[in-house]
A tleap script that builds the chain and sets N, CA, C and O, in Angstrom:
source leaprc.protein.ff14SB
mol = sequence {
  NMET ASP ALA HIE ILE GLU GLU GLU LEU ILE
  ASN GLU TYR VAL ASN LYS ILE GLN ALA LEU
  ALA VAL LEU ALA LEU TYR GLY GLN ASN VAL
  ASP SER SER ILE LYS SER VAL ILE SER GLU
  ALA CYS TYR PHE LEU PHE ARG GLN ARG SER
  ASP ALA THR ALA ASN LEU LEU GLU PHE LYS
  SER ARG LEU THR LYS MET ALA ASN VAL ALA
  HIE TYR CYS LEU PRO GLU TYR LYS LYS PRO
  LEU GLU TYR ALA ALA SER LEU VAL ALA ILE
  CHIE
}
set mol.1.N position { 122.263 85.216 116.876 }
set mol.1.CA position { 121.420 85.228 115.256 }
set mol.1.C position { 120.651 85.890 115.908 }
set mol.1.O position { 120.431 85.803 117.116 }
set mol.2.N position { 120.024 86.854 114.866 }
set mol.2.CA position { 118.784 87.255 115.333 }
set mol.2.C position { 117.638 86.543 115.100 }
set mol.2.O position { 117.651 85.559 114.360 }
set mol.3.N position { 116.293 87.068 115.846 }
set mol.3.CA position { 115.464 86.528 115.225 }
set mol.3.C position { 114.515 86.356 114.068 }
set mol.3.O position { 114.791 87.517 113.767 }
set mol.4.N position { 113.673 86.005 113.156 }
set mol.4.CA position { 113.092 86.509 112.128 }
set mol.4.C position { 112.101 87.252 112.707 }
set mol.4.O position { 111.486 86.916 113.719 }
set mol.5.N position { 111.882 88.589 111.876 }
set mol.5.CA position { 110.168 89.383 112.526 }
set mol.5.C position { 109.529 88.453 110.833 }
set mol.5.O position { 110.039 87.671 110.030 }
set mol.6.N position { 108.619 88.911 110.942 }
set mol.6.CA position { 107.118 88.489 110.117 }
set mol.6.C position { 106.863 89.927 109.800 }
set mol.6.O position { 105.790 90.393 110.184 }
set mol.7.N position { 107.968 90.942 108.944 }
set mol.7.CA position { 107.498 92.247 108.376 }
set mol.7.C position { 106.459 92.478 107.524 }
set mol.7.O position { 106.023 93.625 107.432 }
set mol.8.N position { 106.046 91.703 106.967 }
set mol.8.CA position { 104.712 91.568 105.955 }
set mol.8.C position { 103.519 92.062 107.260 }
set mol.8.O position { 102.965 93.141 107.471 }
set mol.9.N position { 103.465 91.051 107.800 }
set mol.9.CA position { 102.372 90.477 108.736 }
set mol.9.C position { 102.043 91.665 109.237 }
set mol.9.O position { 101.005 92.312 109.097 }
set mol.10.N position { 103.577 92.029 110.177 }
set mol.10.CA position { 103.280 92.978 111.095 }
set mol.10.C position { 102.807 94.495 110.462 }
set mol.10.O position { 102.289 95.377 111.147 }
set mol.11.N position { 103.069 94.588 109.164 }
set mol.11.CA position { 103.105 95.536 108.830 }
set mol.11.C position { 101.412 95.920 108.193 }
set mol.11.O position { 100.742 96.949 108.274 }
set mol.12.N position { 101.134 94.557 107.546 }
set mol.12.CA position { 99.710 94.469 107.290 }
set mol.12.C position { 98.883 94.803 109.069 }
set mol.12.O position { 98.006 95.646 108.880 }
set mol.13.N position { 98.920 94.516 110.145 }
set mol.13.CA position { 97.990 95.162 111.092 }
set mol.13.C position { 98.537 96.419 111.250 }
set mol.13.O position { 97.768 97.240 110.750 }
set mol.14.N position { 99.986 97.188 111.944 }
set mol.14.CA position { 100.355 97.958 111.651 }
set mol.14.C position { 99.292 98.749 111.065 }
set mol.14.O position { 98.623 99.404 111.865 }
set mol.15.N position { 99.027 98.819 109.963 }
set mol.15.CA position { 98.204 99.457 108.805 }
set mol.15.C position { 96.731 99.474 108.696 }
set mol.15.O position { 96.034 100.180 107.968 }
set mol.16.N position { 96.374 98.552 109.566 }
set mol.16.CA position { 94.850 98.436 109.855 }
set mol.16.C position { 94.301 99.016 111.263 }
set mol.16.O position { 93.095 99.157 111.467 }
set mol.17.N position { 95.335 99.354 112.253 }
set mol.17.CA position { 95.393 99.979 113.659 }
set mol.17.C position { 95.391 100.931 113.021 }
set mol.17.O position { 94.260 101.410 112.933 }
set mol.18.N position { 96.590 101.791 112.195 }
set mol.18.CA position { 96.685 103.322 111.721 }
set mol.18.C position { 95.039 103.874 110.973 }
set mol.18.O position { 94.642 105.034 111.087 }
set mol.19.N position { 94.223 102.725 110.195 }
set mol.19.CA position { 93.499 103.512 109.606 }
set mol.19.C position { 92.521 103.478 110.669 }
set mol.19.O position { 91.748 104.427 110.799 }
set mol.20.N position { 92.469 102.319 111.568 }
set mol.20.CA position { 91.477 103.140 112.495 }
set mol.20.C position { 91.443 103.952 113.490 }
set mol.20.O position { 90.469 104.333 114.140 }
set mol.21.N position { 93.220 104.368 113.656 }
set mol.21.CA position { 93.076 105.726 114.532 }
set mol.21.C position { 92.544 106.931 113.561 }
set mol.21.O position { 92.147 108.060 113.849 }
set mol.22.N position { 92.685 106.274 112.319 }
set mol.22.CA position { 92.187 107.992 111.716 }
set mol.22.C position { 90.670 107.885 111.766 }
set mol.22.O position { 90.048 108.947 111.785 }
set mol.23.N position { 90.205 107.098 111.782 }
set mol.23.CA position { 88.466 106.960 112.104 }
set mol.23.C position { 88.396 107.206 113.639 }
set mol.23.O position { 87.324 107.638 114.064 }
set mol.24.N position { 89.010 107.071 114.177 }
set mol.24.CA position { 88.921 108.217 115.360 }
set mol.24.C position { 89.070 109.745 115.290 }
set mol.24.O position { 88.276 110.585 115.713 }
set mol.25.N position { 90.126 109.917 114.735 }
set mol.25.CA position { 90.042 111.167 113.914 }
set mol.25.C position { 88.189 111.767 114.073 }
set mol.25.O position { 87.839 112.584 114.924 }
set mol.26.N position { 87.627 111.387 113.468 }
set mol.26.CA position { 86.648 111.574 112.695 }
set mol.26.C position { 85.394 111.320 113.893 }
set mol.26.O position { 84.203 111.421 113.599 }
set mol.27.N position { 85.799 111.035 115.046 }
set mol.27.CA position { 84.531 110.942 115.800 }
set mol.27.C position { 83.794 109.840 116.227 }
set mol.27.O position { 82.801 109.855 116.955 }
set mol.28.N position { 84.712 108.266 115.395 }
set mol.28.CA position { 84.147 107.265 115.703 }
set mol.28.C position { 85.062 106.528 116.756 }
set mol.28.O position { 86.269 106.602 116.985 }
set mol.29.N position { 84.032 105.786 117.314 }
set mol.29.CA position { 84.946 104.978 118.141 }
set mol.29.C position { 85.339 103.571 118.250 }
set mol.29.O position { 84.733 102.537 118.533 }
set mol.30.N position { 86.155 103.767 118.037 }
set mol.30.CA position { 86.900 102.391 117.362 }
set mol.30.C position { 87.577 101.324 118.381 }
set mol.30.O position { 88.580 100.711 118.015 }
set mol.31.N position { 87.030 101.118 119.630 }
set mol.31.CA position { 87.890 100.422 120.573 }
set mol.31.C position { 88.028 99.155 120.259 }
set mol.31.O position { 89.024 98.467 120.035 }
set mol.32.N position { 86.119 98.779 120.277 }
set mol.32.CA position { 86.050 97.339 120.026 }
set mol.32.C position { 86.642 96.639 118.651 }
set mol.32.O position { 86.639 95.425 118.452 }
set mol.33.N position { 87.295 97.923 117.482 }
set mol.33.CA position { 87.661 97.230 116.207 }
set mol.33.C position { 89.013 96.967 116.254 }
set mol.33.O position { 89.640 96.181 115.544 }
set mol.34.N position { 89.530 97.869 117.375 }
set mol.34.CA position { 91.084 97.793 118.100 }
set mol.34.C position { 90.904 96.621 118.710 }
set mol.34.O position { 91.270 95.935 117.756 }
set mol.35.N position { 90.656 95.900 119.468 }
set mol.35.CA position { 90.463 94.519 120.108 }
set mol.35.C position { 90.276 93.590 119.123 }
set mol.35.O position { 90.646 92.428 118.957 }
set mol.36.N position { 89.626 94.359 118.521 }
set mol.36.CA position { 89.366 93.212 117.303 }
set mol.36.C position { 90.799 92.609 116.329 }
set mol.36.O position { 91.181 91.470 116.062 }
set mol.37.N position { 91.196 93.638 116.071 }
set mol.37.CA position { 92.553 93.525 114.939 }
set mol.37.C position { 93.564 93.201 116.167 }
set mol.37.O position { 93.750 92.030 115.837 }
set mol.38.N position { 94.110 93.303 116.970 }
set mol.38.CA position { 94.959 93.118 117.729 }
set mol.38.C position { 94.618 91.960 118.650 }
set mol.38.O position { 95.494 91.540 119.405 }
set mol.39.N position { 93.592 91.498 118.644 }
set mol.39.CA position { 93.445 89.879 118.920 }
set mol.39.C position { 93.988 89.023 117.524 }
set mol.39.O position { 95.012 88.366 117.338 }
set mol.40.N position { 93.127 89.258 116.868 }
set mol.40.CA position { 93.989 88.876 115.227 }
set mol.40.C position { 95.423 88.512 115.208 }
set mol.40.O position { 96.055 87.458 115.151 }
set mol.41.N position { 95.665 89.601 115.266 }
set mol.41.CA position { 97.152 89.642 115.026 }
set mol.41.C position { 98.163 89.359 115.855 }
set mol.41.O position { 99.326 89.154 115.505 }
set mol.42.N position { 97.544 89.335 117.471 }
set mol.42.CA position { 98.667 88.645 117.832 }
set mol.42.C position { 98.211 87.032 118.087 }
set mol.42.O position { 98.666 86.311 118.975 }
set mol.43.N position { 97.385 86.726 117.269 }
set mol.43.CA position { 97.091 84.443 116.951 }
set mol.43.C position { 97.829 85.019 116.125 }
set mol.43.O position { 98.742 85.437 116.837 }
set mol.44.N position { 98.097 85.393 114.853 }
set mol.44.CA position { 98.747 85.027 114.035 }
set mol.44.C position { 99.914 85.499 113.744 }
set mol.44.O position { 100.253 85.627 112.568 }
set mol.45.N position { 100.849 85.891 114.936 }
set mol.45.CA position { 102.041 86.558 115.001 }
set mol.45.C position { 102.415 85.480 116.060 }
set mol.45.O position { 103.558 85.394 116.510 }
set mol.46.N position { 101.454 84.712 116.412 }
set mol.46.CA position { 101.829 83.690 117.592 }
set mol.46.C position { 102.308 82.257 116.880 }
set mol.46.O position { 103.199 81.435 117.093 }
set mol.47.N position { 101.090 82.432 115.800 }
set mol.47.CA position { 101.108 81.015 115.020 }
set mol.47.C position { 102.195 80.645 114.044 }
set mol.47.O position { 102.458 79.541 113.567 }
set mol.48.N position { 102.844 81.973 113.830 }
set mol.48.CA position { 103.774 81.902 112.889 }
set mol.48.C position { 105.416 80.919 113.263 }
set mol.48.O position { 105.867 80.810 114.403 }
set mol.49.N position { 106.046 80.331 112.054 }
set mol.49.CA position { 106.943 79.484 112.713 }
set mol.49.C position { 108.355 80.390 112.975 }
set mol.49.O position { 109.374 79.729 113.172 }
set mol.50.N position { 108.453 81.689 112.984 }
set mol.50.CA position { 109.555 82.379 113.325 }
set mol.50.C position { 109.682 83.054 115.001 }
set mol.50.O position { 108.780 83.770 114.564 }
set mol.51.N position { 109.843 83.369 116.002 }
set mol.51.CA position { 110.240 83.737 117.176 }
set mol.51.C position { 108.994 84.488 117.488 }
set mol.51.O position { 109.037 85.711 117.357 }
set mol.52.N position { 107.616 83.784 117.980 }
set mol.52.CA position { 106.371 84.765 118.031 }
set mol.52.C position { 106.755 86.082 119.309 }
set mol.52.O position { 106.222 87.191 119.264 }
set mol.53.N position { 107.707 85.692 120.326 }
set mol.53.CA position { 108.058 87.003 121.082 }
set mol.53.C position { 108.425 88.031 120.197 }
set mol.53.O position { 107.561 88.826 119.826 }
set mol.54.N position { 109.795 88.144 119.736 }
set mol.54.CA position { 110.120 88.907 118.724 }
set mol.54.C position { 109.198 89.353 118.080 }
set mol.54.O position { 109.078 90.562 118.274 }
set mol.55.N position { 108.161 88.764 117.093 }
set mol.55.CA position { 107.257 89.407 116.594 }
set mol.55.C position { 106.342 90.450 117.375 }
set mol.55.O position { 106.263 91.656 117.144 }
set mol.56.N position { 105.599 89.646 118.451 }
set mol.56.CA position { 105.231 90.821 119.318 }
set mol.56.C position { 105.707 91.631 119.676 }
set mol.56.O position { 105.073 92.648 119.956 }
set mol.57.N position { 107.259 91.528 119.851 }
set mol.57.CA position { 107.800 93.166 120.677 }
set mol.57.C position { 107.477 93.698 119.598 }
set mol.57.O position { 106.401 94.291 119.521 }
set mol.58.N position { 108.515 93.589 118.285 }
set mol.58.CA position { 108.716 94.658 116.804 }
set mol.58.C position { 106.872 95.063 116.673 }
set mol.58.O position { 106.749 95.976 115.857 }
set mol.59.N position { 105.674 94.678 117.177 }
set mol.59.CA position { 104.652 94.741 116.887 }
set mol.59.C position { 104.333 96.117 118.063 }
set mol.59.O position { 104.063 97.294 117.821 }
set mol.60.N position { 104.450 95.599 119.014 }
set mol.60.CA position { 103.812 96.506 119.898 }
set mol.60.C position { 104.923 97.944 120.272 }
set mol.60.O position { 104.716 98.845 121.085 }
set mol.61.N position { 106.042 97.759 119.414 }
set mol.61.CA position { 107.072 98.817 119.313 }
set mol.61.C position { 106.444 99.876 118.579 }
set mol.61.O position { 106.118 100.978 119.020 }
set mol.62.N position { 106.292 99.388 117.296 }
set mol.62.CA position { 105.803 100.101 115.935 }
set mol.62.C position { 104.361 100.599 116.369 }
set mol.62.O position { 104.216 101.798 116.129 }
set mol.63.N position { 103.412 100.073 116.865 }
set mol.63.CA position { 102.759 100.953 117.660 }
set mol.63.C position { 103.049 102.115 118.360 }
set mol.63.O position { 102.635 103.234 118.056 }
set mol.64.N position { 104.089 101.716 119.730 }
set mol.64.CA position { 103.991 102.748 120.565 }
set mol.64.C position { 105.099 104.172 119.744 }
set mol.64.O position { 105.088 105.403 119.746 }
set mol.65.N position { 105.926 103.099 119.141 }
set mol.65.CA position { 106.622 104.838 117.967 }
set mol.65.C position { 105.641 105.466 117.350 }
set mol.65.O position { 105.472 106.647 117.653 }
set mol.66.N position { 104.720 104.822 116.300 }
set mol.66.CA position { 103.552 105.707 115.920 }
set mol.66.C position { 103.183 106.638 117.151 }
set mol.66.O position { 103.324 107.858 117.225 }
set mol.67.N position { 102.586 105.609 118.266 }
set mol.67.CA position { 101.539 107.235 119.272 }
set mol.67.C position { 102.981 107.874 120.072 }
set mol.67.O position { 102.860 108.416 121.171 }
set mol.68.N position { 103.875 107.791 119.626 }
set mol.68.CA position { 105.237 109.163 121.002 }
set mol.68.C position { 105.208 110.196 119.602 }
set mol.68.O position { 105.176 111.386 119.916 }
set mol.69.N position { 105.212 109.975 118.377 }
set mol.69.CA position { 105.587 110.307 117.360 }
set mol.69.C position { 104.338 111.431 116.977 }
set mol.69.O position { 104.610 112.505 116.441 }
set mol.70.N position { 103.005 111.051 117.311 }
set mol.70.CA position { 101.866 111.716 116.933 }
set mol.70.C position { 102.051 113.427 117.623 }
set mol.70.O position { 102.681 113.819 118.605 }
set mol.71.N position { 101.060 114.287 116.449 }
set mol.71.CA position { 101.588 115.886 116.965 }
set mol.71.C position { 100.437 115.607 118.215 }
set mol.71.O position { 99.451 114.878 118.316 }
set mol.72.N position { 101.193 116.701 119.199 }
set mol.72.CA position { 100.783 116.950 120.148 }
set mol.72.C position { 98.846 117.206 120.030 }
set mol.72.O position { 97.957 116.605 120.634 }
set mol.73.N position { 98.758 118.228 119.097 }
set mol.73.CA position { 97.349 118.443 118.412 }
set mol.73.C position { 96.695 117.585 118.047 }
set mol.73.O position { 95.708 118.080 117.502 }
set mol.74.N position { 96.654 116.301 118.020 }
set mol.74.CA position { 95.976 115.247 117.221 }
set mol.74.C position { 95.740 114.047 118.180 }
set mol.74.O position { 96.233 112.975 117.827 }
set mol.75.N position { 94.939 114.098 119.532 }
set mol.75.CA position { 95.335 113.174 120.610 }
set mol.75.C position { 93.633 112.512 120.149 }
set mol.75.O position { 92.816 112.637 121.061 }
set mol.76.N position { 93.329 112.138 119.412 }
set mol.76.CA position { 92.157 111.730 118.860 }
set mol.76.C position { 92.977 110.422 118.139 }
set mol.76.O position { 92.825 109.292 118.602 }
set mol.77.N position { 93.760 110.644 117.099 }
set mol.77.CA position { 94.617 109.804 116.477 }
set mol.77.C position { 95.274 109.235 117.348 }
set mol.77.O position { 95.100 108.017 117.291 }
set mol.78.N position { 96.200 109.661 118.418 }
set mol.78.CA position { 97.155 109.111 119.902 }
set mol.78.C position { 96.437 108.517 120.400 }
set mol.78.O position { 97.171 107.562 120.652 }
set mol.79.N position { 95.527 108.257 120.792 }
set mol.79.CA position { 95.043 107.447 122.087 }
set mol.79.C position { 94.482 105.843 121.579 }
set mol.79.O position { 94.563 104.792 122.215 }
set mol.80.N position { 93.817 106.113 120.023 }
set mol.80.CA position { 93.867 104.426 119.224 }
set mol.80.C position { 94.852 103.628 119.642 }
set mol.80.O position { 94.771 102.604 120.320 }
set mol.81.N position { 96.001 104.286 119.090 }
set mol.81.CA position { 97.596 103.816 118.726 }
set mol.81.C position { 97.909 103.285 120.643 }
set mol.81.O position { 97.653 102.123 120.956 }
set mol.82.N position { 98.281 103.967 121.376 }
set mol.82.CA position { 98.576 103.910 122.350 }
set mol.82.C position { 97.371 102.888 123.248 }
set mol.82.O position { 97.840 102.324 124.236 }
set mol.83.N position { 96.217 102.695 123.016 }
set mol.83.CA position { 95.384 101.454 123.752 }
set mol.83.C position { 95.441 100.271 122.423 }
set mol.83.O position { 95.339 99.104 122.800 }
set mol.84.N position { 95.567 100.456 121.187 }
set mol.84.CA position { 96.145 98.863 120.581 }
set mol.84.C position { 97.653 98.730 121.261 }
set mol.84.O position { 97.610 97.681 121.904 }
set mol.85.N position { 98.879 99.289 121.394 }
set mol.85.CA position { 99.883 99.243 121.882 }
set mol.85.C position { 99.603 98.317 122.772 }
set mol.85.O position { 99.918 97.145 122.567 }
set mol.86.N position { 98.838 98.795 124.120 }
set mol.86.CA position { 98.757 98.443 125.575 }
set mol.86.C position { 98.021 96.868 125.165 }
set mol.86.O position { 98.368 96.002 125.967 }
set mol.87.N position { 97.225 96.444 124.237 }
set mol.87.CA position { 96.785 95.300 124.752 }
set mol.87.C position { 97.574 94.170 124.059 }
set mol.87.O position { 97.241 93.014 124.318 }
set mol.88.N position { 98.423 94.360 123.344 }
set mol.88.CA position { 99.771 93.304 122.632 }
set mol.88.C position { 100.084 92.698 123.952 }
set mol.88.O position { 100.968 93.290 124.573 }
set mol.89.N position { 99.536 91.598 124.556 }
set mol.89.CA position { 100.309 90.764 125.423 }
set mol.89.C position { 101.470 89.411 125.020 }
set mol.89.O position { 101.430 88.453 124.248 }
set mol.90.N position { 102.629 90.036 126.164 }
set mol.90.CA position { 103.626 89.161 125.648 }
set mol.90.C position { 104.353 88.432 126.576 }
set mol.90.O position { 104.569 88.779 127.737 }
set mol.91.N position { 104.686 87.522 126.093 }
set mol.91.CA position { 104.662 85.982 127.479 }
set mol.91.C position { 105.910 85.756 127.309 }
set mol.91.O position { 106.468 84.861 127.943 }
savepdb mol mol.pdb
quit
């Protein structure tokens, strides 16, 4: 049986990180905001009744994929996505 993934919750936090990455394009330092969003996301994904590990893996995977497909001429956009993915701890 496949693990249940909290799609809506993951989408919400991916969208928040993506919005911060856009702000980084305009020169804003978003590191502390990213830490805050990742901390909140991990807390809520861990607290769900569904498989916490599967949710965190999916969340990290989506952030990593977004960073990997970011255009090479947008390093200011890619860096926050990579940073966010690196903060998602899976135990």
